[in-house]
Backbone bond lengths (Angstrom), bond angles and torsions (degrees), N, CA, C in turn:
res aa  C-N    CA-C-N  psi(-1)  N-CA   C-N-CA  omega(-1)  CA-C   N-CA-C  phi
1 M - - - 1.392 - - 1.513 114.09 -
2 H 1.396 117.65 148.67 1.465 116.63 -173.05 1.552 101.53 -119.87
3 N 1.278 111.35 128.17 1.559 120.27 179.28 1.551 105.55 -87.49
4 C 1.329 117.95 99.41 1.504 116.17 -174.58 1.532 114.24 -107.97
5 Y 1.316 113.66 124.40 1.399 119.43 -178.09 1.641 108.07 -84.32
6 Y 1.290 112.61 144.61 1.486 119.02 -165.02 1.510 109.80 -141.03
7 D 1.329 111.80 156.19 1.507 123.30 162.58 1.622 103.76 -144.36
8 L 1.247 118.92 109.28 1.384 123.21 -171.39 1.568 112.02 -105.43
9 H 1.245 123.31 23.42 1.357 126.68 -178.18 1.586 111.62 -151.88
10 I 1.301 115.15 79.23 1.437 118.82 179.25 1.451 110.67 -125.28
11 H 1.371 115.67 138.32 1.506 118.89 -178.48 1.444 108.40 -103.25
12 S 1.339 116.55 131.72 1.523 121.07 173.16 1.632 105.75 -87.77
13 A 1.402 111.88 -173.07 1.380 117.30 -175.82 1.448 113.59 -76.60
14 L 1.366 116.01 0.34 1.502 119.22 170.78 1.577 112.62 -71.91
15 S 1.235 114.99 -24.53 1.483 121.55 173.75 1.546 107.42 -75.20
16 P 1.373 118.50 125.60 1.479 113.65 -173.25 1.584 110.92 -76.13
17 C 1.228 122.34 -16.45 1.419 127.41 174.45 1.524 113.52 -82.72
18 S 1.374 115.06 0.54 1.459 120.25 -178.23 1.498 113.45 -98.79
19 S 1.293 121.83 150.62 1.433 123.23 174.49 1.538 112.53 -59.82
20 N 1.364 115.47 144.88 1.366 117.59 176.06 1.676 113.45 -73.06
21 D 1.311 112.23 -0.17 1.364 118.35 175.17 1.514 114.10 -87.34
22 M 1.356 109.38 -9.05 1.504 117.71 174.87 1.517 115.03 -78.62
23 T 1.395 112.37 53.12 1.410 118.90 177.21 1.637 111.14 -75.15
24 L 1.241 117.61 165.88 1.492 121.71 -169.82 1.550 103.74 -68.45
25 N 1.350 122.41 -47.46 1.433 121.32 -178.23 1.547 109.05 -65.76
26 N 1.314 120.75 -37.45 1.425 113.99 179.33 1.472 112.94 -72.48
27 I 1.263 122.83 -30.25 1.457 123.31 178.57 1.589 110.96 -69.48
28 I 1.346 112.58 -40.67 1.577 115.32 179.69 1.469 103.93 -72.76
29 N 1.282 127.79 -46.71 1.456 123.29 -177.85 1.537 113.48 -63.30
30 M 1.289 115.27 -40.13 1.513 117.64 177.68 1.578 111.58 -66.25
31 S 1.336 118.02 -43.61 1.438 121.65 174.44 1.600 113.47 -59.43
32 Y 1.363 113.89 -40.46 1.407 116.97 -179.30 1.462 113.32 -74.51
33 L 1.368 122.63 -26.65 1.437 130.54 174.28 1.512 112.46 -73.83
34 K 1.388 115.49 -25.94 1.455 121.38 177.20 1.461 113.18 -90.43
35 G 1.327 114.21 5.25 1.465 118.07 173.56 1.556 115.82 78.29
36 L 1.348 119.33 20.25 1.421 121.69 -179.39 1.424 109.65 -80.14
37 D 1.319 120.46 150.70 1.441 125.26 179.92 1.672 111.42 -106.63
38 I 1.269 112.00 -27.23 1.502 115.43 -178.55 1.637 109.90 -136.62
39 I 1.167 116.16 136.12 1.491 121.49 175.22 1.521 111.17 -136.19
40 A 1.319 114.04 161.53 1.456 121.15 167.99 1.484 110.10 -138.74
41 I 1.337 112.09 129.24 1.506 121.12 173.81 1.541 105.00 -88.66
42 T 1.294 117.45 113.89 1.438 122.00 -172.47 1.615 108.14 -123.21
43 D 1.225 120.39 80.87 1.414 126.94 -178.99 1.530 105.99 -73.30
44 H 1.368 109.32 157.06 1.513 118.19 175.80 1.587 110.00 -66.29
45 N 1.284 119.04 114.91 1.515 128.01 173.12 1.451 114.56 49.91
46 S 1.309 120.12 25.50 1.511 124.54 -179.83 1.534 108.24 -149.99
47 A 1.371 113.00 143.37 1.478 120.89 165.79 1.398 114.70 -120.49
48 K 1.203 124.83 29.73 1.466 135.97 -173.03 1.560 111.74 -67.05
49 N 1.163 118.30 -24.99 1.517 120.99 173.46 1.439 118.70 -101.07
50 I 1.326 117.02 -0.61 1.468 122.04 -179.89 1.573 112.69 -59.59
51 E 1.364 113.54 -49.85 1.543 112.26 -168.94 1.525 111.73 -64.54
52 V 1.369 118.18 -33.81 1.464 121.96 179.34 1.463 108.40 -71.22
53 A 1.411 117.39 -39.58 1.556 121.19 178.63 1.518 109.20 -55.37
54 I 1.331 118.30 -44.74 1.394 124.64 -177.92 1.412 112.49 -65.35
55 N 1.433 117.38 -41.33 1.407 122.23 177.79 1.514 112.85 -63.74
56 I 1.364 115.67 -38.38 1.522 120.26 178.71 1.517 110.48 -64.30
57 S 1.388 114.63 -38.73 1.408 117.99 -172.11 1.550 114.63 -73.51
58 Q 1.326 118.74 -6.13 1.441 119.39 -173.17 1.585 113.33 -58.51
59 N 1.311 116.15 -32.86 1.442 124.60 -177.14 1.474 111.77 -85.49
60 K 1.378 119.95 -3.60 1.510 123.19 177.77 1.490 112.14 -108.28
61 D 1.262 118.40 153.04 1.469 122.66 169.81 1.534 111.34 -81.01
62 L 1.260 116.62 58.46 1.422 125.76 -179.97 1.565 113.69 -140.87
63 I 1.272 112.60 124.14 1.492 121.99 177.83 1.570 111.12 -83.94
64 I 1.377 117.21 125.55 1.401 118.10 168.77 1.504 111.89 -103.60
65 I 1.226 119.59 126.09 1.501 126.84 179.90 1.553 102.55 -89.55
66 P 1.384 121.98 122.51 1.401 122.39 170.29 1.442 113.88 -57.45
67 G 1.298 121.55 116.92 1.451 129.65 -171.60 1.488 116.78 -138.88
68 I 1.331 116.33 166.24 1.369 124.63 -176.11 1.623 110.11 -162.44
69 E 1.288 120.03 144.77 1.464 124.29 172.56 1.444 108.14 -108.55
70 V 1.392 119.81 115.71 1.450 126.28 -173.30 1.517 102.83 -108.67
71 E 1.298 115.19 142.32 1.510 127.00 169.61 1.437 107.02 -104.86
72 T 1.331 117.62 119.68 1.536 121.33 -175.55 1.532 107.10 -80.46
73 Y 1.283 116.07 172.71 1.445 120.35 175.32 1.437 117.65 -57.22
74 E 1.335 113.99 -26.82 1.452 120.20 177.87 1.562 112.76 -79.14
75 G 1.339 120.05 -9.90 1.387 124.28 -173.61 1.527 117.25 90.82
76 I 1.363 112.47 17.30 1.552 113.00 179.89 1.437 107.27 -98.26
77 H 1.324 114.38 143.36 1.411 125.85 178.51 1.486 110.14 -93.15
78 M 1.370 121.40 125.67 1.458 128.49 179.89 1.646 106.32 -130.68
79 V 1.325 109.51 131.82 1.468 111.71 174.27 1.475 111.82 -98.25
80 C 1.266 118.23 139.26 1.450 121.16 -172.53 1.415 115.37 -131.74
81 Y 1.356 119.42 139.23 1.508 119.17 -171.64 1.566 108.32 -129.47
82 F 1.257 114.26 144.65 1.474 123.15 -175.77 1.604 108.24 -123.23
83 K 1.316 113.26 148.59 1.379 123.71 175.83 1.417 113.44 -69.31
84 T 1.294 121.21 -42.09 1.501 124.48 -173.65 1.468 114.36 -125.04
85 L 1.228 117.83 158.86 1.507 122.47 179.57 1.532 105.44 -66.68
86 E 1.383 118.35 -42.88 1.426 117.51 -173.53 1.606 110.70 -64.94
87 D 1.324 119.04 -28.28 1.345 121.09 178.60 1.540 113.04 -73.48
88 I 1.314 116.87 -39.59 1.518 115.13 178.41 1.572 110.26 -73.18
89 K 1.378 115.87 -33.40 1.509 114.33 176.53 1.474 111.33 -63.05
90 L 1.231 120.82 -39.95 1.444 122.46 178.28 1.498 110.22 -69.47
91 F 1.260 117.89 -41.56 1.468 120.49 177.23 1.588 108.25 -63.36
92 D 1.244 118.79 -43.16 1.454 121.79 -179.95 1.523 113.31 -65.09
93 E 1.260 117.49 -33.38 1.563 120.05 174.15 1.557 108.19 -62.72
94 L 1.276 120.66 -40.11 1.461 125.35 179.69 1.453 108.66 -69.61
95 L 1.271 113.21 -50.71 1.558 115.23 178.28 1.442 114.65 -55.39
96 Y 1.369 114.81 -38.10 1.484 114.23 -178.36 1.431 114.87 -63.60
97 Q 1.361 115.07 -30.95 1.491 118.41 177.16 1.546 111.52 -62.98
98 N 1.306 114.39 -19.01 1.530 121.08 -172.95 1.491 109.73 -104.38
99 I 1.329 121.74 12.09 1.512 124.94 173.74 1.397 105.75 -99.64
100 P 1.387 117.21 127.05 1.508 122.39 179.65 1.542 110.17 -56.14
101 E 1.344 110.06 149.74 1.476 117.26 -179.63 1.530 109.18 -80.66
102 I 1.303 117.25 67.79 1.541 119.03 178.40 1.508 103.34 -117.87
103 P 1.412 116.91 121.05 1.379 122.11 -179.43 1.617 113.96 -66.47
104 N 1.296 108.74 137.36 1.486 114.06 173.55 1.538 116.10 -62.44
105 K 1.375 120.97 130.07 1.465 119.75 173.71 1.472 109.09 -104.68
106 E 1.250 120.47 103.48 1.408 127.06 -175.38 1.565 112.78 -55.77
107 D 1.381 115.60 -33.75 1.371 112.53 -173.72 1.623 112.57 -83.45
108 L 1.378 113.83 -6.08 1.476 121.44 168.78 1.483 113.31 -99.23
109 W 1.302 116.46 -49.91 1.528 118.69 -169.51 1.525 112.53 -106.69
110 G 1.278 119.51 -16.93 1.493 118.99 -177.91 1.556 108.10 106.39
111 Q 1.400 104.51 169.52 1.505 110.74 -179.74 1.574 113.30 -84.29
112 Q 1.277 113.25 159.52 1.513 119.31 -174.15 1.573 105.73 -123.53
113 L 1.317 118.09 84.32 1.548 119.93 -162.11 1.550 106.77 -95.16
114 I 1.279 113.09 130.45 1.477 123.01 165.79 1.525 107.67 -97.86
115 L 1.281 111.72 129.06 1.496 118.67 -170.52 1.446 114.93 -115.82
116 D 1.349 115.20 158.06 1.456 120.24 174.55 1.589 112.10 -101.65
117 I 1.273 116.83 -173.17 1.448 118.91 -176.31 1.529 116.28 -70.67
118 N 1.363 112.39 -9.00 1.484 118.09 175.95 1.528 109.63 -110.41
119 D 1.268 120.51 12.21 1.448 125.30 173.87 1.538 109.52 77.75
120 N 1.301 120.50 14.32 1.362 123.45 172.87 1.566 113.34 -80.90
121 T 1.409 112.70 143.54 1.494 113.75 -174.50 1.574 106.23 -78.74
122 I 1.270 123.88 121.72 1.447 123.92 -176.35 1.550 110.10 -106.02
123 D 1.438 113.69 -16.22 1.436 115.03 -174.73 1.610 102.58 -166.85
124 K 1.329 117.75 161.46 1.470 121.97 166.46 1.515 106.08 -127.94
125 E 1.361 110.30 144.46 1.425 122.45 -179.74 1.578 106.66 -76.74
126 A 1.363 117.11 125.15 1.465 121.60 -170.25 1.587 107.34 -82.92
127 K 1.361 118.57 -39.50 1.417 119.14 -178.23 1.540 110.76 -74.45
128 M 1.339 111.22 142.31 1.430 115.88 176.45 1.572 110.98 -66.55
129 L 1.293 116.43 120.99 1.416 118.04 -175.02 1.590 117.58 -87.41
130 I 1.304 116.68 -25.34 1.446 124.11 177.17 1.537 109.91 -79.40
131 N 1.327 122.60 67.53 1.362 128.34 -175.28 1.504 111.56 -153.16
132 S 1.272 118.66 155.52 1.500 116.99 174.62 1.524 112.13 -69.03
133 T 1.265 111.45 144.05 1.501 115.80 175.42 1.552 107.76 -87.93
134 R 1.159 120.52 -177.59 1.506 131.62 -179.16 1.584 108.57 -86.18
135 L 1.343 117.12 -6.82 1.466 117.97 -174.73 1.553 109.34 -87.23
136 K 1.288 115.02 124.76 1.458 116.07 170.31 1.556 110.98 -71.78
137 L 1.306 115.85 164.81 1.538 115.72 -177.01 1.421 113.31 -60.64
138 N 1.287 127.07 -38.01 1.450 123.30 175.47 1.569 117.76 -72.88
139 E 1.290 111.76 -22.47 1.410 121.94 176.40 1.633 108.69 -74.49
140 L 1.274 114.95 -41.17 1.468 120.34 178.21 1.509 108.40 -68.41
141 I 1.288 119.67 -45.26 1.402 120.84 175.39 1.438 113.76 -53.92
142 D 1.303 116.69 -48.79 1.529 123.52 178.58 1.555 107.54 -61.28
143 L 1.220 120.75 -43.90 1.434 118.98 -177.64 1.514 113.64 -71.99
144 V 1.294 120.31 -30.72 1.583 122.91 172.64 1.464 106.20 -66.29
145 R 1.474 120.17 -42.84 1.436 120.74 -173.78 1.528 109.65 -71.06
146 S 1.340 118.59 -24.52 1.492 121.03 -178.40 1.552 107.12 -70.64
147 F 1.358 120.93 -15.98 1.511 125.13 176.55 1.539 107.77 -105.69
148 N 1.289 120.63 10.84 1.402 123.15 -172.82 1.524 117.10 54.03
149 G 1.323 111.02 39.22 1.554 116.41 179.80 1.458 110.70 -94.63
150 L 1.384 109.69 172.88 1.565 120.05 179.19 1.547 102.14 -106.64
151 I 1.260 113.32 151.61 1.548 119.64 -178.86 1.545 106.81 -145.71
152 F 1.436 114.55 131.23 1.342 123.17 -179.38 1.529 109.29 -126.48
153 T 1.268 120.04 153.22 1.431 128.28 170.81 1.507 104.63 -71.08
154 A 1.366 124.00 130.49 1.352 128.71 -175.14 1.602 108.69 -90.33
155 H 1.382 113.06 141.29 1.480 121.45 168.98 1.505 112.89 33.09
156 I 1.415 118.21 59.99 1.422 118.70 -176.75 1.542 113.73 -71.25
157 N 1.350 116.64 -4.59 1.475 116.25 179.80 1.535 104.32 -103.11
158 R 1.338 125.64 19.39 1.348 126.14 177.08 1.537 109.50 -105.91
159 Y 1.373 118.01 152.67 1.481 123.63 -171.90 1.587 106.15 -77.26
160 S 1.277 120.79 -28.57 1.500 118.47 -175.17 1.507 113.38 -109.22
161 N 1.310 118.87 135.17 1.406 123.79 170.13 1.526 117.92 69.22
162 S 1.268 115.64 12.81 1.479 121.01 177.24 1.510 107.03 -91.86
163 I 1.322 115.00 156.83 1.420 119.96 -179.61 1.565 112.92 -62.97
164 L 1.287 116.16 -36.54 1.360 126.08 174.14 1.540 118.16 -60.41
165 T 1.346 109.05 -37.83 1.487 117.56 -177.92 1.496 106.52 -77.27
166 V 1.405 119.29 -43.93 1.393 125.78 -170.46 1.563 110.77 -78.03
167 L 1.296 119.77 -46.34 1.510 119.72 -179.94 1.496 109.38 -104.18
168 G 1.242 121.72 -20.63 1.525 120.94 -175.95 1.450 114.62 87.72
169 F 1.344 121.57 -4.00 1.480 124.13 -171.95 1.538 99.84 -169.61
170 I 1.431 110.01 164.17 1.404 119.56 170.16 1.436 109.33 -105.91
171 P 1.360 118.91 121.19 1.511 125.59 -174.62 1.480 112.61 -52.35
172 E 1.316 112.38 142.69 1.430 118.39 175.90 1.600 110.67 -65.83
173 N 1.292 116.16 141.37 1.504 122.44 176.16 1.594 108.82 69.87
174 I 1.266 121.38 19.33 1.424 120.80 -176.55 1.562 107.23 -70.84
175 D 1.319 114.35 137.58 1.474 115.45 -167.95 1.603 106.83 -96.44
176 I 1.387 115.92 74.23 1.478 118.05 176.38 1.472 107.33 -121.34
177 D 1.368 113.84 168.67 1.482 120.08 -174.11 1.546 109.87 -98.29
178 G 1.247 118.90 -11.64 1.458 120.50 175.57 1.576 112.56 167.71
179 I 1.363 114.15 -171.85 1.369 120.03 176.33 1.548 112.92 -123.57
180 E 1.288 116.29 151.70 1.448 118.66 179.44 1.622 112.90 -114.70
181 I 1.274 109.35 128.45 1.415 120.08 172.23 1.512 111.59 -94.97
182 N 1.285 116.16 132.10 1.550 119.72 178.70 1.548 108.55 -69.92
183 A 1.394 118.24 137.43 1.388 121.56 -172.90 1.513 112.69 -69.17
184 N 1.256 123.42 -15.90 1.344 124.14 -175.92 1.532 112.01 -79.01
185 D 1.369 115.67 4.12 1.507 121.69 178.78 1.481 101.63 -126.94
186 S 1.308 114.48 158.94 1.434 125.31 172.51 1.533 114.60 -89.03
187 I 1.272 119.08 130.62 1.448 126.11 175.49 1.380 111.60 -49.44
188 D 1.488 116.39 -43.70 1.449 120.88 175.83 1.600 116.31 -61.36
189 N 1.260 114.41 -21.32 1.560 116.55 175.09 1.415 116.84 -89.60
190 F 1.295 116.16 -3.82 1.482 124.99 176.97 1.487 110.73 -63.81
191 K 1.292 116.39 122.50 1.540 114.19 -172.84 1.520 113.02 -83.26
192 N 1.351 118.69 -27.96 1.464 120.55 176.95 1.499 119.14 -87.41
193 K 1.356 114.08 53.25 1.445 120.62 -175.51 1.544 114.36 -61.08
194 D 1.263 113.41 -20.62 1.487 114.06 176.73 1.543 115.96 -61.10
195 L 1.367 114.77 -17.46 1.336 119.36 177.60 1.534 112.90 -75.15
196 F 1.314 115.06 -17.66 1.439 119.04 -176.07 1.526 108.60 -70.68
197 S 1.240 120.70 -26.87 1.502 122.65 -178.55 1.596 109.50 -80.07
198 K 1.301 112.71 -15.51 1.548 115.56 -177.03 1.515 111.59 -99.72
199 F 1.397 112.85 -27.02 1.574 110.12 -175.07 1.544 105.80 -136.96
200 R 1.336 110.21 160.13 1.432 115.55 168.59 1.534 107.94 -75.92
201 V 1.368 111.35 149.35 1.455 121.59 -171.27 1.410 108.45 -119.56
202 I 1.401 120.07 127.93 1.428 120.78 173.99 1.590 107.27 -122.86
203 Q 1.286 120.89 148.85 1.376 123.94 -179.16 1.616 108.75 -120.86
204 N 1.348 115.15 119.05 1.417 123.87 -170.47 1.537 107.99 -120.72
205 S 1.348 118.04 164.79 1.350 125.26 178.79 1.554 112.45 -86.52
206 D 1.355 118.11 -29.26 1.462 117.63 -169.21 1.511 114.52 49.79
207 A 1.370 108.04 41.37 1.532 116.12 -172.89 1.590 112.73 -65.95
208 H 1.312 109.90 133.64 1.504 113.14 168.36 1.419 108.95 -125.62
209 Y 1.389 120.81 13.60 1.509 129.61 171.90 1.462 106.63 -140.14
210 L 1.343 120.37 140.56 1.345 129.69 176.94 1.532 113.16 -41.34
211 G 1.270 114.07 -49.55 1.602 117.95 -173.88 1.416 112.34 -69.49
212 D 1.443 119.77 -12.20 1.457 123.94 -175.99 1.525 112.79 -90.78
213 I 1.374 116.11 -8.30 1.459 122.84 178.71 1.673 107.69 -58.47
214 S 1.269 117.46 131.72 1.482 115.69 -174.88 1.454 118.07 -57.54
215 E 1.364 112.98 147.45 1.514 118.56 174.47 1.494 105.90 -75.85
216 K 1.292 112.46 -173.27 1.513 121.30 -177.98 1.518 103.59 -84.67
217 T 1.386 118.36 78.64 1.377 124.53 -172.55 1.597 116.31 -127.53
218 N 1.362 109.71 -37.48 1.452 113.64 -176.83 1.470 110.74 -108.58
219 S 1.284 120.61 137.90 1.489 121.93 -179.77 1.546 117.70 -145.45
220 I 1.261 116.34 163.73 1.408 124.05 177.62 1.557 108.07 -130.73
221 N 1.260 119.16 148.79 1.525 122.33 179.01 1.498 108.24 -100.55
222 L 1.350 115.51 108.68 1.432 124.60 -179.51 1.560 110.18 -103.77
223 R 1.315 114.56 153.21 1.519 119.29 177.98 1.468 107.93 -68.60
224 E 1.342 119.44 -25.23 1.481 123.93 179.99 1.572 103.92 -160.95
225 K 1.401 114.32 159.95 1.514 117.57 178.27 1.593 105.44 -84.68
226 S 1.304 116.99 94.79 1.426 118.70 -176.48 1.580 106.82 -160.17
227 I 1.279 113.71 157.22 1.414 117.33 177.93 1.553 111.27 -68.67
228 D 1.414 115.93 -33.31 1.457 115.55 178.81 1.540 109.52 -66.09
229 A 1.306 118.78 -38.96 1.469 120.79 177.95 1.552 115.57 -67.35
230 F 1.330 116.33 -27.29 1.387 124.27 -179.67 1.579 102.84 -73.67
231 F 1.229 121.35 -47.60 1.533 122.35 -179.67 1.559 109.06 -65.61
232 D 1.377 118.94 -41.29 1.401 125.27 176.71 1.552 108.88 -55.02
233 Y 1.311 116.35 -46.37 1.451 122.72 179.93 1.563 112.37 -52.68
234 F 1.342 113.78 -59.00 1.422 119.26 -177.66 1.502 115.01 -72.22
235 R 1.288 119.26 -15.00 1.505 119.38 175.60 1.494 107.23 -94.35
236 G 1.181 123.65 -7.36 1.450 123.25 172.70 1.403 119.93 -68.08
237 E 1.243 124.33 176.96 1.523 120.90 -176.31 1.533 105.43 -80.90
238 K 1.324 109.07 147.30 1.494 120.69 179.93 1.558 107.33 -59.77
């Protein structure tokens, strides 16, 4: 077994609320220096920096899980993970069609930078990404499943955009793979510990700044250090 340290919720400079210092090389190098084995870059409603990030990581002993943080129609944040670059690119195309045509205002929300392998800005996303999509929670889950992806409720211990804040509960028989606790809080302090017996729990940084990327603290035991083993772990029995 391989004990793999992870941070599965990191925002790049594509997310307008993220620091422009969150370039792909900076994220990958910081994660590597901190001793992480697996990371996911999960920008708001877009995966346009994922392919370049994966290319950059090829010379590092670091696995990048293709990921994205989606805001549902109800205002719930969900983190989604995919096994292949092709899957997330196809998912991203369909998701983009469900993002309202509201232009981003950089002076209010921040820049949305699409980067190349040298961290140069090659484009900017025109649509405002920090917005609810047109996909309801059940529709998003179905779409993620159609690409064989994993889906988790994001930062359920946060007051904004968590499923507990928006709905007040987690629906019975919801088809999710687990729940995410924000790393700035202790799992021991989480009040709804009964959820731990029902769902797998991951704890991520939700980093918008380089210094916030997780230290070598949270880990999962995988049969091998690979994306296949990562997906097998979360698809196994709780």
